[in-house]
N, C-alpha and C positions, 0 to 999 in steps of 0.2 A: 319499143317503137310506138308512137302515138299517131293515130289518124284523127283529125277533128273536122267537124262540119260547122261552118258558120252560117247562120241564117241572116241574110241581108236585111238591114233595118231593125232587127230585134236583138242581135248578138254582136259581140265585138271580138275581134281576134285577140285583143288584150286579155279579155276574160278567159278565153280558152287557153291561152299561153300561161296565164296565172294558175289555172287548174293543172295544166301539164307540169309546171314547175313543182307544185305541191305533190302531185302523184309521183313524180320522179324521185323526190326525196323520201316519200312514204314507202315506196316499193324498192328503193335502191337500184333503179334502172336509169340508164342514160336518157336524157330528155330529147330524143330524136323525134321531132314532130313535123307532120306534113298535113297541109290542108287536103282534104279528100279529093278535090278536083285537080290537084297538082302532084300526085304521088309519082315518084320515079320508080318503076318496077325493079330496076337494078339495085336501088337502095334497100328494098324490102328483103332481098335474098342474100345480102352480103353479111359476113361476120358470123358470130356464134348464134346459137339458138336463143330466141328472145320471146318476150311477152308482147302481145299486140293489144293496145288499149284503143277503143273506138269511142270517141266523145262526140256528142251532137244532139240536136233536137230529135226526140223519138217518141213513139207511142208503142203500145204493146205489139203493134203490127208492122211498124216501119221505122226507118231512120230517114229523116228529111224526105219522106214520101217514097223511099225506096224499099222494096220488099227484101226479105232475107235472100231470096234467090238472086236478085240483081246484085246485092252486096257480095254474096258468095262468088258469083261469076267475076265481079270486079277484082276481088282478092285473089282468085285463081289466076286471072290474067296478070296480076302483079307477082305471081310466083309463090302464093301461099302453099306451104306444105309443112308436114310434121318435122321435116329436116331443118327448117328454119325457125319455126314457132312452136312453143310448148303450150301456150295459153292465149286465149282471147278474152278480154274483159270488156263487156258492153257497158257503156256509161252514158245512157240517155239522160239528158238534163232534166227531164220532166216526168213523163208518165210511162216510160218503157219498162215498168216493173213486172216481175214474175211473182207467182204465188206458189208456195209449197203444195197447197191443196187445190190449185187451179185446175179445173176440169177442161179448160179451153186448150185444145192442142194446136190450134192454128194461130200461133203468135210468133213474133220475130225470133226470139231466142230459141224456141223449140224448132222452128223451121230451119234456122241456121245450123243448129246442132244436127238435125237430120241430114242436111246437105254435107256437113263435115263428115258425118259417120258413113255416108254412102260412098265416099271416095277414099280409096286405100292410102292416097298421099296425104290426106288430112284427118283421117279417122282417130288419130291419137291426140289431137289438139283438144285440150280442155277448154270449156266455154263457161264463163261466169257471167251472171246477170244479177242485178239488184233485186232484193225482195220487196222493195218499196220505191218511193220517190227519191232520186239522188238530188241532194241539196248541197250547195257550196256557200261558205262564208268568206267574206272579204274584209280587208282592213277599212275600206271606205268605198264610196260609190264610183271611184275610178276603175275598180276591178283589177288593179295592177298587182295586188298581193292576195292570194288565196290563203286563208288560215286553216280551213278544214273542209273536208268533204265527208258527208255522212248520209245515211239512209233513214228516211222517215217512214215508219209503218205502224199503223194502229196507235198513233199518238206517242210513239217512242222513237228515240233516235239510236241508230246503230252505226258503229264505225266499221272500218274494213275488217277488223279482226274479231268482232263480237256478234256475229250472226246476221250481218247486213247483206251477205252475198250468197247466192245459190249456184251450186255446180250443176249446170243444166245437163240432164241425162244421167246424173248420179243416182244413187240409190233412192228409190221412192219418188223420183221427180217425173218420170215419164208418165 
């Protein structure tokens, strides 16, 4: 399942949907996508256990200006639990990166992982965050076809399966 946040005036729904189509094929998951402001809670909790991808403008401290606590409470209100979701993948489009050796403990991914861990219903959900800036490539400037999504860090590009992602709360990360 994909949640996406569109920034009016700077983003297009077409761009997000192209990213979702690409990610859907990359991860082999159904492209069930909802804009953040119009999620139907009943849709989130039906069917088999799934992965939740959250795409949107973000910083290391927020998504579209929302704190991890606000996002967590929204997801709980929509029925988030380990029963329905195995993983959450944070995909901020710009600067929501995490660092393996980051000494800052007050950031979005770590704050969200703390909230997940504190609740028995969500403590088993794995949380993944990018190690650097998430970048997407498109076939042209219409943004209708995404051809790749990769992580830029320290002048290098990493794909999904070659070190671009960090399991938040995993060994050595706290």
